[in-house]
N, C-alpha and C positions, 0 to 999 in steps of 0.2 A: 606683783607683779615680777619683783626680782626672784621672791621664791620660785617661781614659774620658769624665767630662763635658768636657775642654777640648777632646777632640778633639769631641765632638757640637757644644759652640759653636761651635767654630769651620765644623763644615761648615751648622749653623743662618746662620752669618753670610754664607757663600759663598753659599748657595741665595738667603736674602734681598738681596744683593749680583746675583745674576746675574738676581734677579726684576727688579730697578730699571732693570737696564742697557736692556731696548727703551724702557723709559720716558724715560729721561736722552738716549738716542740722538733721541727723537720732541721731545722738546723742543727741544736744539740744532739738527734741522732743520727745527721751529717758529721759532726765535732769528733763525734765519738765514734764512729763508723772509720775514717781519716783516721784517725788514732790507731786503732784497731790495725789497719792499715800497717800505717808506720811502725809498728810492732812485729807484723809479719814480713816484711822487709828487711828489720833486723835481725831478727831469725833466724831467717832465710840465709843472711852472710854464714851464719854457724856450721853449717851444713853445708858448702859449698869450699870445694879448691880449686884456688885457680893456679895458673899456670906458674913457675919462679918467675915467669918476666912480666907476670903483673903482681908478684910479690915484694914491693916495694915498702916503706913503713907504713905509709895509709892506705886504705881502705878510700877510692873514690867513689863514695853514692851522689849520683844524677839525677834531675828532674830538668825537663821542656821548661815549666814556667815556674814562677816565684812560688805560686798560691795552688801546686802540685798538692795534693791529700790536704788542703786548708792550711797550709804550710808544717802541717804537723812532722815532714819529712826532714825538716830541720834539725828537730829535737835530737837527731842520731850524730847530730857534729858534736865529736868530742868524745865517744861512746868509743870501749874497746871492746875489740872482735879479734880472735884466734892472736894478739897479742900485737893489731895494728890497730891504731884509731883512726875512726872514720871521718871525713871529711865530709861535708856536703857542698854539692855545688849546683845550684839551683839556674836558670837560664843557660842552660848549657847549649852550645850552639852544633849546628850540625858536623863540622869539623872537629868538633872537639868531644863524639861521644864516643869514640874508638878507646879513649885513656880514662873512660869511666869502668868501675869493677863493676858497678849496679847503676844501669837506667832502668829507672821509673817512668813510666807512659801513663800520662791519665788518661781515663777514656775521655774526656772532655779532648783531648790533643792526641786522639784516635787515628785521623788524615793523615796525622806524621809515621807510623805503624810502619806500611814499606820500604818508606827510604830509610827508619832506623835500624829495619832489620838489617837492610841491605849493606847500611853503610859496618853495625858492627857485629857481623856474622861470623869473621875470623879475628877479632880481633877479644875473645876472651872476657864477653861484656854480658854480666848476667840479668838478661830484659825480664822486666814485671811489670804488669799493666793491669786493670781492672776494668780494660775495654773488651765487650765482646769478643768471643770468638778468637782470641790472641792467639792461643795456644796453637791453634787451627792455621793461623795464619803465620806459623814459623816463631811465635813468642816463645821464651824459657818457660816462664811461670805466669799464670792468667790467675788472679787474685776472683774470685768472684761470692755474693751473696746467695746466700740455700738457706731457707727455713732461718731465718732472721742470724742468719751465723755468716762469719766471713770462712770463706772454703777455699782452696785453690788446686788448680791442676797443672800439670807438668808435660812438655814437649821432651822427653828423655833425648831425642835424636837432636833436637835444636840445642840441647847443653853440653850432648859430643861434638858435635859440630863446632861450637865456641872454644871446645878444647877445657870445658868444666866439670868436674869431677862432683856429681852428686851424691850425697851419702844414701846412703838405704833407707836409715830413717827416715827422712825428708821424703823419700820416694813412696812407700808404705804412708804416711797420713795423707799422701794426696789423694783428691777425689777420683782420680781418669789419669793416667799416666801413659801419653801415647809413646807409641816405640820410639 
């Protein structure tokens, strides 16, 4: 009898483990995708010129929540770009958005996009999101998944309105550049 119970228990454990595998793989893919997106955010900062008013000692990279990009955005903390140290601020409040050099809005926070874009439009903030239709809504850089790879679109007009100069190299790498 104990052999029958032990066999049944092993089968239940095996079925439970098999049920978890797809989720585990999806989580790993998500973490990898989020790491790549955080890398894109870092690389974008290399190809953007902010006005002198924003060219202080540090480069403030902000997000609306601590779990943006599965927390991978925080891996940028302390890295150097253009002779400036990156500081990361999570859970940035609306009154603080204009102080950011870069503001990432996750797709899960898409309900805030209009408010963010209104609040940051004249404050030299590079807005980046992985929400669908972000650049069409007036955001500057929109990340997307295309053929299993991360790609991006740019709203060049929104960048100019924000007083940001985007490198021609960055513009060439974009899938689509809105005028």
